[in-house]
C-alpha positions in Angstrom: -88.0 -85.0 -189.6 -89.4 -81.9 -191.4 -91.1 -79.3 -189.9 -89.4 -76.3 -188.2 -90.0 -74.2 -185.1 -92.6 -71.5 -185.6 -93.3 -68.6 -183.3 -96.7 -67.1 -183.3 -98.4 -64.4 -181.2 -101.7 -64.8 -179.6 -104.2 -63.2 -177.3 -105.1 -65.0 -174.3 -107.3 -63.5 -171.3 -106.7 -60.1 -172.9 -103.1 -60.1 -173.2 -100.6 -61.0 -176.0 -98.2 -63.7 -175.6 -95.6 -65.7 -178.0 -96.0 -69.3 -178.3 -93.0 -71.4 -180.0 -94.0 -74.9 -181.3 -92.9 -77.2 -183.9 -94.8 -77.0 -187.1 -96.4 -80.3 -186.7 -97.7 -79.4 -183.5 -99.1 -76.2 -184.9 -100.8 -78.4 -187.6 -102.4 -80.7 -185.2 -103.6 -77.9 -183.1 -105.5 -76.4 -186.2 -106.9 -79.7 -186.8 -108.2 -80.3 -183.2 -109.7 -76.7 -183.2 -111.3 -77.2 -186.4 -112.7 -80.6 -185.0 -114.0 -78.9 -181.9 -115.5 -76.1 -184.0 -113.2 -73.3 -182.2 -110.4 -71.0 -183.1 -106.9 -72.0 -182.3 -106.8 -69.0 -180.2 -109.9 -70.2 -178.2 -108.5 -73.8 -178.0 -105.0 -72.2 -176.6 -107.0 -70.2 -174.0 -108.6 -73.4 -172.8 -105.3 -75.2 -172.7 -103.9 -71.9 -170.9 -106.5 -72.1 -168.2 -106.1 -75.7 -167.5 -102.2 -75.9 -167.6 -101.4 -74.9 -163.8 -97.8 -74.1 -163.4 -96.8 -75.7 -166.7 -95.0 -73.8 -169.4 -97.6 -72.9 -172.3 -95.8 -74.4 -175.1 -95.3 -77.5 -173.2 -98.9 -77.7 -172.1 -99.8 -77.4 -175.7 -97.5 -80.1 -176.7 -98.9 -82.4 -174.0 -102.4 -81.5 -174.9 -101.8 -82.5 -178.4 -100.2 -85.6 -177.5 -102.9 -86.7 -175.2 -105.7 -85.8 -177.7 -104.0 -88.1 -180.3 -103.6 -90.8 -177.7 -107.2 -90.6 -176.9 -108.3 -90.9 -180.6 -106.1 -93.9 -181.0 -107.4 -95.4 -177.7 -111.1 -94.8 -179.2 -110.0 -96.4 -182.5 -108.4 -99.7 -180.5 -111.4 -100.0 -178.1 -112.8 -103.5 -178.2 -116.2 -104.0 -179.8 -116.1 -100.9 -182.0 -115.6 -101.3 -185.7 -112.4 -100.0 -187.4 -112.4 -97.1 -189.7 -111.6 -97.7 -193.3 
């Protein structure tokens, strides 16, 4: 599988922190931020605020997975036309 691990530094709630994620997670996170009309940093801030005691990198991975699952469920929902 392609996509190495990438470490990035972001500012969250006024402090800088480093986040290490595999490249595909960064790619999807960027796409989700663009779709929602926010910056990646802003999206990470929202994930951070909602993560509780979970490690931030793990919380981001779970957020990405849940977002993709939600998108798939909408596509598979009965009565909705499939996109072509």
